[in-house]
C-alpha positions as a Markdown table, in Angstrom:
| # | Residue | x | y | z |
|---|---|---|---|---|
| 1 | Met | 0.1 | 0.0 | 0.0 |
| 2 | Thr | 1.1 | 3.8 | -0.4 |
| 3 | Leu | 2.4 | 6.0 | 1.8 |
| 4 | Cys | -0.1 | 8.8 | 3.0 |
| 5 | Val | 1.0 | 11.6 | 5.5 |
| 6 | Thr | -1.5 | 14.3 | 6.0 |
| 7 | Ser | -0.1 | 17.9 | 6.5 |
| 8 | Ser | -2.1 | 20.9 | 6.0 |
| 9 | Leu | -1.6 | 24.8 | 7.1 |
| 10 | Val | -3.6 | 25.2 | 9.6 |
| 11 | Thr | -2.5 | 28.7 | 11.3 |
| 12 | Gly | -5.7 | 30.4 | 10.1 |
| 13 | Ile | -7.8 | 28.4 | 12.5 |
| 14 | Val | -9.4 | 31.0 | 15.1 |
| 15 | Trp | -11.8 | 30.8 | 17.7 |
| 16 | Ala | -15.0 | 33.4 | 18.2 |
| 17 | Ser | -14.4 | 36.1 | 20.5 |
| 18 | Ser | -17.3 | 35.3 | 22.5 |
| 19 | Asp | -18.1 | 33.5 | 25.9 |
| 20 | Ser | -18.6 | 29.8 | 25.4 |
| 21 | Ser | -21.7 | 28.4 | 27.1 |
| 22 | Asp | -22.9 | 25.0 | 28.6 |
| 23 | Asp | -26.7 | 25.4 | 28.3 |
| 24 | Pro | -28.0 | 22.2 | 26.5 |
| 25 | Val | -30.7 | 24.1 | 24.7 |
| 26 | Ala | -30.0 | 24.9 | 21.3 |
| 27 | Ala | -27.9 | 28.1 | 20.2 |
| 28 | Ala | -30.6 | 28.6 | 17.4 |
| 29 | His | -34.4 | 27.7 | 16.9 |
| 30 | Gly | -35.9 | 26.6 | 13.9 |
| 31 | Asn | -33.9 | 26.1 | 10.5 |
| 32 | Asp | -30.2 | 26.0 | 10.1 |
| 33 | Ala | -29.0 | 29.6 | 9.7 |
| 34 | Ala | -27.4 | 28.5 | 6.5 |
| 35 | Gly | -31.2 | 27.7 | 5.1 |
| 36 | Gly | -32.9 | 24.3 | 4.2 |
| 37 | Gly | -36.0 | 22.9 | 5.4 |
| 38 | Asp | -34.7 | 19.8 | 7.5 |
| 39 | Arg | -31.4 | 20.8 | 8.4 |
| 40 | Pro | -30.2 | 20.1 | 11.9 |
| 41 | Val | -30.3 | 22.8 | 14.6 |
| 42 | Pro | -26.9 | 23.9 | 15.7 |
| 43 | His | -26.3 | 23.2 | 19.5 |
| 44 | Ala | -25.0 | 25.6 | 21.7 |
| 45 | Pro | -21.2 | 25.8 | 22.3 |
| 46 | Leu | -18.9 | 23.9 | 25.1 |
| 47 | Ser | -16.4 | 24.5 | 27.1 |
| 48 | Pro | -13.1 | 23.2 | 26.2 |
| 49 | Ser | -12.2 | 20.0 | 26.8 |
| 50 | Arg | -9.8 | 17.7 | 25.0 |
| 51 | Pro | -11.2 | 14.7 | 22.8 |
| 52 | Val | -10.3 | 11.3 | 23.7 |
| 53 | Lys | -12.5 | 9.1 | 21.1 |
| 54 | Val | -14.0 | 9.9 | 17.5 |
| 55 | Ala | -16.4 | 7.6 | 15.9 |
| 56 | Val | -18.0 | 7.7 | 12.6 |
| 57 | Pro | -20.9 | 4.9 | 12.2 |
| 58 | Ala | -21.5 | 5.4 | 8.8 |
| 59 | Ile | -18.0 | 4.2 | 7.8 |
| 60 | Phe | -17.3 | 1.7 | 11.2 |
| 61 | Ile | -15.0 | 3.7 | 12.6 |
| 62 | Glu | -13.8 | 4.3 | 16.3 |
| 63 | Ala | -10.2 | 5.9 | 17.0 |
| 64 | Pro | -8.5 | 7.2 | 19.9 |
| 65 | Val | -7.4 | 10.5 | 19.6 |
| 66 | Thr | -3.8 | 12.2 | 19.8 |
| 67 | Gly | -2.7 | 15.8 | 20.1 |
| 68 | Leu | -0.8 | 17.3 | 17.4 |
| 69 | Gly | 1.2 | 20.5 | 16.8 |
| 70 | Leu | 2.8 | 22.5 | 13.5 |
| 71 | Asp | 6.2 | 22.2 | 12.6 |
| 72 | Lys | 8.6 | 25.3 | 12.1 |
| 73 | Lys | 7.1 | 25.7 | 8.6 |
| 74 | Gly | 3.3 | 26.0 | 10.0 |
| 75 | His | 2.2 | 22.5 | 8.6 |
| 76 | Leu | 0.2 | 20.4 | 11.1 |
| 77 | Gly | 1.7 | 16.7 | 12.0 |
| 78 | Ala | 0.3 | 13.4 | 11.6 |
| 79 | Pro | -0.2 | 10.3 | 13.6 |
| 80 | Pro | 2.4 | 8.3 | 13.7 |
| 81 | Met | 2.5 | 5.5 | 11.2 |
| 82 | Ser | 2.9 | 2.7 | 13.2 |
| 83 | Arg | -0.4 | 3.5 | 14.5 |
| 84 | Pro | -2.7 | 3.9 | 11.4 |
| 85 | Arg | -6.0 | 3.5 | 13.2 |
| 86 | Glu | -5.5 | 6.3 | 15.5 |
| 87 | Val | -6.5 | 10.2 | 14.5 |
| 88 | Gly | -5.0 | 13.6 | 15.4 |
| 89 | Trp | -6.5 | 16.5 | 16.6 |
| 90 | Tyr | -4.9 | 20.1 | 16.1 |
| 91 | Arg | -4.2 | 21.0 | 20.1 |
| 92 | Asp | -3.3 | 24.6 | 19.8 |
| 93 | Gly | -7.2 | 25.1 | 18.2 |
| 94 | Pro | -10.4 | 25.0 | 19.5 |
| 95 | Ser | -11.5 | 21.8 | 20.8 |
| 96 | Pro | -14.2 | 19.5 | 19.4 |
| 97 | Gly | -17.6 | 21.4 | 20.6 |
| 98 | Glu | -16.2 | 24.7 | 21.5 |
| 99 | Lys | -17.1 | 27.9 | 19.3 |
| 100 | Gly | -15.0 | 27.7 | 16.5 |
| 101 | Thr | -13.5 | 25.3 | 13.8 |
| 102 | Ser | -11.8 | 22.0 | 15.1 |
| 103 | Leu | -9.3 | 20.0 | 12.9 |
| 104 | Ile | -8.9 | 16.1 | 13.2 |
| 105 | Val | -6.9 | 14.4 | 11.0 |
| 106 | Gly | -5.7 | 10.9 | 9.9 |
| 107 | His | -4.0 | 9.0 | 7.5 |
| 108 | Arg | -5.9 | 7.3 | 4.5 |
| 109 | Asp | -3.4 | 4.4 | 4.0 |
| 110 | Thr | 0.3 | 3.6 | 5.3 |
| 111 | Glu | 3.1 | 1.5 | 3.5 |
| 112 | Thr | 1.3 | -1.4 | 5.4 |
| 113 | Gly | -2.4 | -1.2 | 4.4 |
| 114 | Pro | -5.2 | 0.7 | 4.8 |
| 115 | Ala | -5.5 | 3.0 | 7.5 |
| 116 | Ile | -8.4 | 4.7 | 9.8 |
| 117 | Phe | -9.8 | 7.3 | 7.0 |
| 118 | Leu | -9.3 | 5.1 | 4.1 |
| 119 | Asn | -13.2 | 5.8 | 3.6 |
| 120 | Leu | -14.2 | 9.3 | 4.8 |
| 121 | Asn | -14.9 | 10.7 | 1.1 |
| 122 | Ala | -18.1 | 7.9 | 1.2 |
| 123 | Leu | -19.3 | 10.0 | 3.9 |
| 124 | His | -22.7 | 11.7 | 2.8 |
| 125 | Lys | -24.6 | 15.1 | 4.1 |
| 126 | Gly | -26.4 | 14.2 | 7.3 |
| 127 | Asp | -24.2 | 11.4 | 8.7 |
| 128 | Lys | -23.2 | 11.7 | 12.4 |
| 129 | Val | -19.3 | 11.8 | 13.8 |
| 130 | Thr | -19.2 | 11.7 | 17.6 |
| 131 | Val | -16.5 | 12.7 | 19.6 |
| 132 | Thr | -16.1 | 11.7 | 23.4 |
| 133 | Arg | -14.2 | 14.3 | 25.3 |
| 134 | Ala | -12.2 | 14.5 | 28.5 |
| 135 | Asp | -15.2 | 16.0 | 30.5 |
| 136 | Lys | -17.2 | 12.6 | 30.0 |
| 137 | Arg | -19.4 | 14.4 | 27.5 |
| 138 | Thr | -20.1 | 13.2 | 23.8 |
| 139 | Ala | -20.3 | 15.8 | 21.0 |
| 140 | Val | -22.4 | 15.1 | 18.7 |
| 141 | Phe | -21.8 | 16.6 | 14.7 |
| 142 | Thr | -23.7 | 16.0 | 11.7 |
| 143 | Val | -22.0 | 16.1 | 8.3 |
| 144 | Asp | -22.8 | 19.2 | 6.0 |
| 145 | Ala | -20.6 | 18.7 | 3.1 |
| 146 | Val | -17.9 | 16.5 | 2.0 |
| 147 | Glu | -15.4 | 18.0 | -0.5 |
| 148 | Thr | -12.0 | 16.9 | -2.1 |
| 149 | Tyr | -9.5 | 19.5 | -3.1 |
| 150 | Thr | -6.5 | 19.5 | -5.0 |
| 151 | Lys | -3.7 | 20.8 | -2.7 |
| 152 | Asp | -2.8 | 23.9 | -5.2 |
| 153 | Lys | -6.4 | 25.0 | -4.7 |
| 154 | Phe | -7.3 | 24.4 | -1.2 |
| 155 | Pro | -9.6 | 26.9 | 0.4 |
| 156 | Asp | -7.9 | 27.9 | 3.5 |
| 157 | Asp | -10.6 | 30.3 | 4.7 |
| 158 | Lys | -13.2 | 27.9 | 3.8 |
| 159 | Val | -11.8 | 24.8 | 5.7 |
| 160 | Tyr | -10.4 | 26.5 | 8.4 |
| 161 | Gly | -12.2 | 29.8 | 9.1 |
| 162 | Asn | -14.3 | 30.5 | 12.1 |
| 163 | Thr | -18.5 | 30.3 | 11.2 |
| 164 | Gly | -19.5 | 31.6 | 14.6 |
| 165 | Arg | -20.8 | 28.1 | 15.8 |
| 166 | Pro | -18.9 | 25.1 | 16.9 |
| 167 | Glu | -17.7 | 23.1 | 13.7 |
| 168 | Leu | -15.6 | 20.3 | 13.2 |
| 169 | Arg | -13.4 | 19.4 | 10.2 |
| 170 | Leu | -12.2 | 15.8 | 9.5 |
| 171 | Met | -9.4 | 15.5 | 7.0 |
| 172 | Thr | -7.3 | 13.3 | 5.0 |
| 173 | Cys | -5.5 | 12.5 | 1.8 |
| 174 | Gly | -7.1 | 12.2 | -1.5 |
| 175 | Gly | -6.6 | 12.2 | -5.3 |
| 176 | Arg | -4.2 | 10.8 | -7.2 |
| 177 | Phe | -1.1 | 9.2 | -5.7 |
| 178 | Asn | 2.7 | 9.2 | -7.1 |
| 179 | Lys | 5.7 | 8.5 | -4.9 |
| 180 | Lys | 7.3 | 11.5 | -5.6 |
| 181 | Asp | 4.6 | 14.0 | -4.5 |
| 182 | Gly | 2.3 | 12.0 | -2.3 |
| 183 | Tyr | -1.4 | 12.3 | -2.8 |
| 184 | Ser | -2.4 | 15.2 | -4.9 |
| 185 | Ala | -5.5 | 16.3 | -2.9 |
| 186 | Asn | -7.3 | 16.3 | 0.5 |
| 187 | Val | -10.4 | 14.8 | 1.3 |
| 188 | Val | -12.4 | 17.7 | 3.8 |
| 189 | Val | -15.7 | 16.8 | 6.0 |
| 190 | Phe | -17.4 | 19.7 | 7.1 |
| 191 | Ala | -19.7 | 19.0 | 10.1 |
| 192 | His | -21.3 | 21.1 | 12.6 |
| 193 | Leu | -22.4 | 20.3 | 16.6 |
| 194 | Thr | -26.4 | 19.4 | 17.0 |
| 195 | Ser | -26.3 | 17.4 | 20.1 |
| 196 | Leu | -24.7 | 16.3 | 23.4 |
| 197 | Lys | -24.4 | 13.1 | 25.2 |
| 198 | Gln | -23.8 | 13.0 | 28.7 |
| 199 | Gln | -21.7 | 9.8 | 30.1 |
| 200 | Lys | -23.5 | 8.2 | 33.3 |
| 201 | Ala | -21.5 | 8.2 | 36.4 |
């Protein structure tokens, strides 16, 4: 199998400059602000808490989470190749459920076989992504879109920019592969927070 190293410039990730809320009441009523009759209502933002597990039932994913930082060139690292079933969270950005855009990345494959995000591009609008946090809350996100962008036309503002609500991006490699340059594109899943589960004591 081929080697996939997910690395993306994420210095544009920002938080919204307003207080977080733990109120379980949805932040908006009726339809999603973006429009559309049956879109899930966004949930109020949560306080910060690191993610510990990500699950995507539609593609049978459940993965532990490790924190990732930026290298000297401002590019995000990737989970160790020796742990292909692990995903990485950009720890200097918002945690999943905070107001702002949280980023989680994973390998598509490695030299030894498929990795955790092999089928990420098979997700569809309306699919669910759950993120279990250290505070024992599980943030539930609903997928808004799945896009593939070539690396020379990657829309930083659209992917990393603040939308004024808690959002999540899942990202991996995509497009064509060659040994010299690796994959030609990135697969990006756009999702927003729609509900919250509290673990029982």
